[in-house]
Chimera marker file (.cmm) of the C-alpha trace (Angstrom):
<marker_set name="trace">
<marker id="1" x="3.893" y="16.368" z="-35.991" r="1" g="1" b="0" radius="0.5"/>
<marker id="2" x="4.501" y="16.998" z="-32.287" r="1" g="1" b="0" radius="0.5"/>
<marker id="3" x="2.652" y="14.751" z="-29.838" r="1" g="1" b="0" radius="0.5"/>
<marker id="4" x="2.321" y="15.990" z="-26.264" r="1" g="1" b="0" radius="0.5"/>
<marker id="5" x="2.299" y="13.388" z="-23.503" r="1" g="1" b="0" radius="0.5"/>
<marker id="6" x="0.717" y="14.294" z="-20.190" r="1" g="1" b="0" radius="0.5"/>
<marker id="7" x="3.000" y="13.237" z="-17.349" r="1" g="1" b="0" radius="0.5"/>
<marker id="8" x="1.138" y="12.422" z="-14.168" r="1" g="1" b="0" radius="0.5"/>
<marker id="9" x="2.511" y="11.739" z="-10.729" r="1" g="1" b="0" radius="0.5"/>
<marker id="10" x="-0.247" y="9.248" z="-9.801" r="1" g="1" b="0" radius="0.5"/>
<marker id="11" x="-1.560" y="6.179" z="-11.625" r="1" g="1" b="0" radius="0.5"/>
<marker id="12" x="-4.556" y="3.844" z="-11.369" r="1" g="1" b="0" radius="0.5"/>
<marker id="13" x="-4.462" y="1.602" z="-8.291" r="1" g="1" b="0" radius="0.5"/>
<marker id="14" x="-2.066" y="3.806" z="-6.297" r="1" g="1" b="0" radius="0.5"/>
<marker id="15" x="-2.862" y="4.631" z="-2.671" r="1" g="1" b="0" radius="0.5"/>
<marker id="16" x="-3.169" y="8.346" z="-1.929" r="1" g="1" b="0" radius="0.5"/>
<marker id="17" x="-3.935" y="10.646" z="1.003" r="1" g="1" b="0" radius="0.5"/>
<marker id="18" x="-5.848" y="13.886" z="0.431" r="1" g="1" b="0" radius="0.5"/>
<marker id="19" x="-3.767" y="16.875" z="1.536" r="1" g="1" b="0" radius="0.5"/>
<marker id="20" x="-4.927" y="19.917" z="3.458" r="1" g="1" b="0" radius="0.5"/>
<marker id="21" x="-5.960" y="22.834" z="1.259" r="1" g="1" b="0" radius="0.5"/>
<marker id="22" x="-3.806" y="25.930" z="1.107" r="1" g="1" b="0" radius="0.5"/>
<marker id="23" x="-5.488" y="28.378" z="3.539" r="1" g="1" b="0" radius="0.5"/>
<marker id="24" x="-4.131" y="31.354" z="1.592" r="1" g="1" b="0" radius="0.5"/>
<marker id="25" x="-6.001" y="30.307" z="-1.562" r="1" g="1" b="0" radius="0.5"/>
<marker id="26" x="-9.518" y="29.361" z="-0.426" r="1" g="1" b="0" radius="0.5"/>
<marker id="27" x="-11.453" y="27.280" z="-2.949" r="1" g="1" b="0" radius="0.5"/>
<marker id="28" x="-14.138" y="25.127" z="-1.284" r="1" g="1" b="0" radius="0.5"/>
<marker id="29" x="-15.060" y="23.457" z="-4.570" r="1" g="1" b="0" radius="0.5"/>
<marker id="30" x="-11.712" y="21.700" z="-4.913" r="1" g="1" b="0" radius="0.5"/>
<marker id="31" x="-12.391" y="18.882" z="-2.411" r="1" g="1" b="0" radius="0.5"/>
<marker id="32" x="-14.978" y="18.317" z="0.359" r="1" g="1" b="0" radius="0.5"/>
<marker id="33" x="-13.629" y="18.981" z="3.855" r="1" g="1" b="0" radius="0.5"/>
<marker id="34" x="-14.724" y="15.544" z="5.140" r="1" g="1" b="0" radius="0.5"/>
<marker id="35" x="-12.279" y="13.792" z="2.791" r="1" g="1" b="0" radius="0.5"/>
<marker id="36" x="-9.205" y="15.865" z="3.762" r="1" g="1" b="0" radius="0.5"/>
<marker id="37" x="-6.587" y="13.627" z="5.368" r="1" g="1" b="0" radius="0.5"/>
<marker id="38" x="-8.326" y="10.408" z="4.292" r="1" g="1" b="0" radius="0.5"/>
<marker id="39" x="-6.661" y="7.537" z="2.432" r="1" g="1" b="0" radius="0.5"/>
<marker id="40" x="-8.033" y="6.312" z="-0.877" r="1" g="1" b="0" radius="0.5"/>
<marker id="41" x="-7.050" y="4.732" z="-4.170" r="1" g="1" b="0" radius="0.5"/>
<marker id="42" x="-6.820" y="6.184" z="-7.656" r="1" g="1" b="0" radius="0.5"/>
<marker id="43" x="-9.677" y="4.606" z="-9.577" r="1" g="1" b="0" radius="0.5"/>
<marker id="44" x="-9.156" y="6.345" z="-12.904" r="1" g="1" b="0" radius="0.5"/>
<marker id="45" x="-6.855" y="9.018" z="-14.287" r="1" g="1" b="0" radius="0.5"/>
<marker id="46" x="-9.014" y="11.703" z="-15.891" r="1" g="1" b="0" radius="0.5"/>
<marker id="47" x="-6.214" y="14.092" z="-16.876" r="1" g="1" b="0" radius="0.5"/>
<marker id="48" x="-6.438" y="17.793" z="-17.554" r="1" g="1" b="0" radius="0.5"/>
<marker id="49" x="-9.859" y="19.418" z="-17.562" r="1" g="1" b="0" radius="0.5"/>
<marker id="50" x="-10.399" y="22.253" z="-20.026" r="1" g="1" b="0" radius="0.5"/>
<marker id="51" x="-11.312" y="25.457" z="-18.190" r="1" g="1" b="0" radius="0.5"/>
<marker id="52" x="-12.577" y="28.682" z="-19.742" r="1" g="1" b="0" radius="0.5"/>
<marker id="53" x="-9.794" y="31.153" z="-20.634" r="1" g="1" b="0" radius="0.5"/>
<marker id="54" x="-10.493" y="33.317" z="-17.573" r="1" g="1" b="0" radius="0.5"/>
<marker id="55" x="-9.629" y="30.452" z="-15.188" r="1" g="1" b="0" radius="0.5"/>
<marker id="56" x="-6.134" y="29.348" z="-14.236" r="1" g="1" b="0" radius="0.5"/>
<marker id="57" x="-4.815" y="26.044" z="-15.565" r="1" g="1" b="0" radius="0.5"/>
<marker id="58" x="-5.598" y="23.263" z="-13.100" r="1" g="1" b="0" radius="0.5"/>
<marker id="59" x="-3.424" y="20.187" z="-12.437" r="1" g="1" b="0" radius="0.5"/>
<marker id="60" x="-4.521" y="16.723" z="-13.674" r="1" g="1" b="0" radius="0.5"/>
<marker id="61" x="-7.748" y="15.316" z="-12.245" r="1" g="1" b="0" radius="0.5"/>
<marker id="62" x="-8.187" y="11.796" z="-10.806" r="1" g="1" b="0" radius="0.5"/>
<marker id="63" x="-11.231" y="9.744" z="-9.848" r="1" g="1" b="0" radius="0.5"/>
<marker id="64" x="-10.474" y="8.304" z="-6.390" r="1" g="1" b="0" radius="0.5"/>
<marker id="65" x="-12.344" y="5.792" z="-4.247" r="1" g="1" b="0" radius="0.5"/>
<marker id="66" x="-12.447" y="5.985" z="-0.452" r="1" g="1" b="0" radius="0.5"/>
<marker id="67" x="-13.648" y="3.576" z="2.214" r="1" g="1" b="0" radius="0.5"/>
<marker id="68" x="-16.686" y="5.293" z="3.749" r="1" g="1" b="0" radius="0.5"/>
<marker id="69" x="-15.871" y="3.773" z="7.156" r="1" g="1" b="0" radius="0.5"/>
<marker id="70" x="-13.116" y="6.442" z="7.449" r="1" g="1" b="0" radius="0.5"/>
<marker id="71" x="-15.858" y="9.076" z="7.410" r="1" g="1" b="0" radius="0.5"/>
<marker id="72" x="-18.881" y="7.508" z="9.085" r="1" g="1" b="0" radius="0.5"/>
<marker id="73" x="-18.926" y="5.091" z="12.038" r="1" g="1" b="0" radius="0.5"/>
<marker id="74" x="-22.149" y="3.581" z="10.625" r="1" g="1" b="0" radius="0.5"/>
<marker id="75" x="-20.527" y="2.531" z="7.336" r="1" g="1" b="0" radius="0.5"/>
<marker id="76" x="-19.376" y="-1.002" z="6.562" r="1" g="1" b="0" radius="0.5"/>
<marker id="77" x="-16.182" y="-1.960" z="4.755" r="1" g="1" b="0" radius="0.5"/>
<marker id="78" x="-18.298" y="-2.444" z="1.614" r="1" g="1" b="0" radius="0.5"/>
<marker id="79" x="-19.449" y="1.197" z="1.605" r="1" g="1" b="0" radius="0.5"/>
<marker id="80" x="-17.404" y="3.429" z="-0.692" r="1" g="1" b="0" radius="0.5"/>
<marker id="81" x="-17.415" y="7.036" z="-1.889" r="1" g="1" b="0" radius="0.5"/>
<marker id="82" x="-15.952" y="8.123" z="-5.241" r="1" g="1" b="0" radius="0.5"/>
<marker id="83" x="-14.647" y="11.682" z="-5.664" r="1" g="1" b="0" radius="0.5"/>
<marker id="84" x="-12.653" y="13.542" z="-8.272" r="1" g="1" b="0" radius="0.5"/>
<marker id="85" x="-9.492" y="15.074" z="-6.801" r="1" g="1" b="0" radius="0.5"/>
<marker id="86" x="-6.925" y="17.394" z="-8.388" r="1" g="1" b="0" radius="0.5"/>
<marker id="87" x="-3.409" y="15.973" z="-8.336" r="1" g="1" b="0" radius="0.5"/>
<marker id="88" x="-1.968" y="18.868" z="-6.314" r="1" g="1" b="0" radius="0.5"/>
<marker id="89" x="-4.201" y="17.809" z="-3.386" r="1" g="1" b="0" radius="0.5"/>
<marker id="90" x="-2.967" y="14.196" z="-3.444" r="1" g="1" b="0" radius="0.5"/>
<marker id="91" x="0.014" y="12.717" z="-1.612" r="1" g="1" b="0" radius="0.5"/>
<marker id="92" x="1.531" y="9.235" z="-1.998" r="1" g="1" b="0" radius="0.5"/>
<marker id="93" x="0.488" y="6.844" z="0.753" r="1" g="1" b="0" radius="0.5"/>
<marker id="94" x="2.101" y="3.465" z="1.503" r="1" g="1" b="0" radius="0.5"/>
<marker id="95" x="-0.344" y="0.552" z="1.661" r="1" g="1" b="0" radius="0.5"/>
<marker id="96" x="0.701" y="-0.263" z="5.226" r="1" g="1" b="0" radius="0.5"/>
<marker id="97" x="-0.893" y="2.951" z="6.506" r="1" g="1" b="0" radius="0.5"/>
<marker id="98" x="-4.393" y="2.065" z="5.316" r="1" g="1" b="0" radius="0.5"/>
<marker id="99" x="-6.856" y="1.764" z="8.199" r="1" g="1" b="0" radius="0.5"/>
<marker id="100" x="-7.797" y="-1.799" z="9.167" r="1" g="1" b="0" radius="0.5"/>
<marker id="101" x="-11.045" y="-3.095" z="7.685" r="1" g="1" b="0" radius="0.5"/>
<marker id="102" x="-13.954" y="-3.389" z="10.066" r="1" g="1" b="0" radius="0.5"/>
<marker id="103" x="-16.179" y="-6.441" z="9.817" r="1" g="1" b="0" radius="0.5"/>
<marker id="104" x="-19.884" y="-6.059" z="10.359" r="1" g="1" b="0" radius="0.5"/>
<link id1="1" id2="2" r="1" g="1" b="0" radius="0.2"/>
<link id1="2" id2="3" r="1" g="1" b="0" radius="0.2"/>
<link id1="3" id2="4" r="1" g="1" b="0" radius="0.2"/>
<link id1="4" id2="5" r="1" g="1" b="0" radius="0.2"/>
<link id1="5" id2="6" r="1" g="1" b="0" radius="0.2"/>
<link id1="6" id2="7" r="1" g="1" b="0" radius="0.2"/>
<link id1="7" id2="8" r="1" g="1" b="0" radius="0.2"/>
<link id1="8" id2="9" r="1" g="1" b="0" radius="0.2"/>
<link id1="9" id2="10" r="1" g="1" b="0" radius="0.2"/>
<link id1="10" id2="11" r="1" g="1" b="0" radius="0.2"/>
<link id1="11" id2="12" r="1" g="1" b="0" radius="0.2"/>
<link id1="12" id2="13" r="1" g="1" b="0" radius="0.2"/>
<link id1="13" id2="14" r="1" g="1" b="0" radius="0.2"/>
<link id1="14" id2="15" r="1" g="1" b="0" radius="0.2"/>
<link id1="15" id2="16" r="1" g="1" b="0" radius="0.2"/>
<link id1="16" id2="17" r="1" g="1" b="0" radius="0.2"/>
<link id1="17" id2="18" r="1" g="1" b="0" radius="0.2"/>
<link id1="18" id2="19" r="1" g="1" b="0" radius="0.2"/>
<link id1="19" id2="20" r="1" g="1" b="0" radius="0.2"/>
<link id1="20" id2="21" r="1" g="1" b="0" radius="0.2"/>
<link id1="21" id2="22" r="1" g="1" b="0" radius="0.2"/>
<link id1="22" id2="23" r="1" g="1" b="0" radius="0.2"/>
<link id1="23" id2="24" r="1" g="1" b="0" radius="0.2"/>
<link id1="24" id2="25" r="1" g="1" b="0" radius="0.2"/>
<link id1="25" id2="26" r="1" g="1" b="0" radius="0.2"/>
<link id1="26" id2="27" r="1" g="1" b="0" radius="0.2"/>
<link id1="27" id2="28" r="1" g="1" b="0" radius="0.2"/>
<link id1="28" id2="29" r="1" g="1" b="0" radius="0.2"/>
<link id1="29" id2="30" r="1" g="1" b="0" radius="0.2"/>
<link id1="30" id2="31" r="1" g="1" b="0" radius="0.2"/>
<link id1="31" id2="32" r="1" g="1" b="0" radius="0.2"/>
<link id1="32" id2="33" r="1" g="1" b="0" radius="0.2"/>
<link id1="33" id2="34" r="1" g="1" b="0" radius="0.2"/>
<link id1="34" id2="35" r="1" g="1" b="0" radius="0.2"/>
<link id1="35" id2="36" r="1" g="1" b="0" radius="0.2"/>
<link id1="36" id2="37" r="1" g="1" b="0" radius="0.2"/>
<link id1="37" id2="38" r="1" g="1" b="0" radius="0.2"/>
<link id1="38" id2="39" r="1" g="1" b="0" radius="0.2"/>
<link id1="39" id2="40" r="1" g="1" b="0" radius="0.2"/>
<link id1="40" id2="41" r="1" g="1" b="0" radius="0.2"/>
<link id1="41" id2="42" r="1" g="1" b="0" radius="0.2"/>
<link id1="42" id2="43" r="1" g="1" b="0" radius="0.2"/>
<link id1="43" id2="44" r="1" g="1" b="0" radius="0.2"/>
<link id1="44" id2="45" r="1" g="1" b="0" radius="0.2"/>
<link id1="45" id2="46" r="1" g="1" b="0" radius="0.2"/>
<link id1="46" id2="47" r="1" g="1" b="0" radius="0.2"/>
<link id1="47" id2="48" r="1" g="1" b="0" radius="0.2"/>
<link id1="48" id2="49" r="1" g="1" b="0" radius="0.2"/>
<link id1="49" id2="50" r="1" g="1" b="0" radius="0.2"/>
<link id1="50" id2="51" r="1" g="1" b="0" radius="0.2"/>
<link id1="51" id2="52" r="1" g="1" b="0" radius="0.2"/>
<link id1="52" id2="53" r="1" g="1" b="0" radius="0.2"/>
<link id1="53" id2="54" r="1" g="1" b="0" radius="0.2"/>
<link id1="54" id2="55" r="1" g="1" b="0" radius="0.2"/>
<link id1="55" id2="56" r="1" g="1" b="0" radius="0.2"/>
<link id1="56" id2="57" r="1" g="1" b="0" radius="0.2"/>
<link id1="57" id2="58" r="1" g="1" b="0" radius="0.2"/>
<link id1="58" id2="59" r="1" g="1" b="0" radius="0.2"/>
<link id1="59" id2="60" r="1" g="1" b="0" radius="0.2"/>
<link id1="60" id2="61" r="1" g="1" b="0" radius="0.2"/>
<link id1="61" id2="62" r="1" g="1" b="0" radius="0.2"/>
<link id1="62" id2="63" r="1" g="1" b="0" radius="0.2"/>
<link id1="63" id2="64" r="1" g="1" b="0" radius="0.2"/>
<link id1="64" id2="65" r="1" g="1" b="0" radius="0.2"/>
<link id1="65" id2="66" r="1" g="1" b="0" radius="0.2"/>
<link id1="66" id2="67" r="1" g="1" b="0" radius="0.2"/>
<link id1="67" id2="68" r="1" g="1" b="0" radius="0.2"/>
<link id1="68" id2="69" r="1" g="1" b="0" radius="0.2"/>
<link id1="69" id2="70" r="1" g="1" b="0" radius="0.2"/>
<link id1="70" id2="71" r="1" g="1" b="0" radius="0.2"/>
<link id1="71" id2="72" r="1" g="1" b="0" radius="0.2"/>
<link id1="72" id2="73" r="1" g="1" b="0" radius="0.2"/>
<link id1="73" id2="74" r="1" g="1" b="0" radius="0.2"/>
<link id1="74" id2="75" r="1" g="1" b="0" radius="0.2"/>
<link id1="75" id2="76" r="1" g="1" b="0" radius="0.2"/>
<link id1="76" id2="77" r="1" g="1" b="0" radius="0.2"/>
<link id1="77" id2="78" r="1" g="1" b="0" radius="0.2"/>
<link id1="78" id2="79" r="1" g="1" b="0" radius="0.2"/>
<link id1="79" id2="80" r="1" g="1" b="0" radius="0.2"/>
<link id1="80" id2="81" r="1" g="1" b="0" radius="0.2"/>
<link id1="81" id2="82" r="1" g="1" b="0" radius="0.2"/>
<link id1="82" id2="83" r="1" g="1" b="0" radius="0.2"/>
<link id1="83" id2="84" r="1" g="1" b="0" radius="0.2"/>
<link id1="84" id2="85" r="1" g="1" b="0" radius="0.2"/>
<link id1="85" id2="86" r="1" g="1" b="0" radius="0.2"/>
<link id1="86" id2="87" r="1" g="1" b="0" radius="0.2"/>
<link id1="87" id2="88" r="1" g="1" b="0" radius="0.2"/>
<link id1="88" id2="89" r="1" g="1" b="0" radius="0.2"/>
<link id1="89" id2="90" r="1" g="1" b="0" radius="0.2"/>
<link id1="90" id2="91" r="1" g="1" b="0" radius="0.2"/>
<link id1="91" id2="92" r="1" g="1" b="0" radius="0.2"/>
<link id1="92" id2="93" r="1" g="1" b="0" radius="0.2"/>
<link id1="93" id2="94" r="1" g="1" b="0" radius="0.2"/>
<link id1="94" id2="95" r="1" g="1" b="0" radius="0.2"/>
<link id1="95" id2="96" r="1" g="1" b="0" radius="0.2"/>
<link id1="96" id2="97" r="1" g="1" b="0" radius="0.2"/>
<link id1="97" id2="98" r="1" g="1" b="0" radius="0.2"/>
<link id1="98" id2="99" r="1" g="1" b="0" radius="0.2"/>
<link id1="99" id2="100" r="1" g="1" b="0" radius="0.2"/>
<link id1="100" id2="101" r="1" g="1" b="0" radius="0.2"/>
<link id1="101" id2="102" r="1" g="1" b="0" radius="0.2"/>
<link id1="102" id2="103" r="1" g="1" b="0" radius="0.2"/>
<link id1="103" id2="104" r="1" g="1" b="0" radius="0.2"/>
</marker_set>
């Protein structure tokens, strides 16, 4: 019996930055524009999502959490947003580049 193991580049707890989308292949459903370039953390590895046969195979999916204060000046450091992001739109981000927390 052959067991397939899904190799992923990112793991739970890792810091990531959402990459710019490829302008040649427009797909607005992949990630909201307001989160592009923002730093977050992998909350959960979801893995591959089954797509109907007429769709291309997508890379692994991850549930990521972002500090809402990166997006809205009215947010506190306790405000978060959780989004699912395909692995090909994620880049590794060192912890030192995270924005400083704002106290309210």
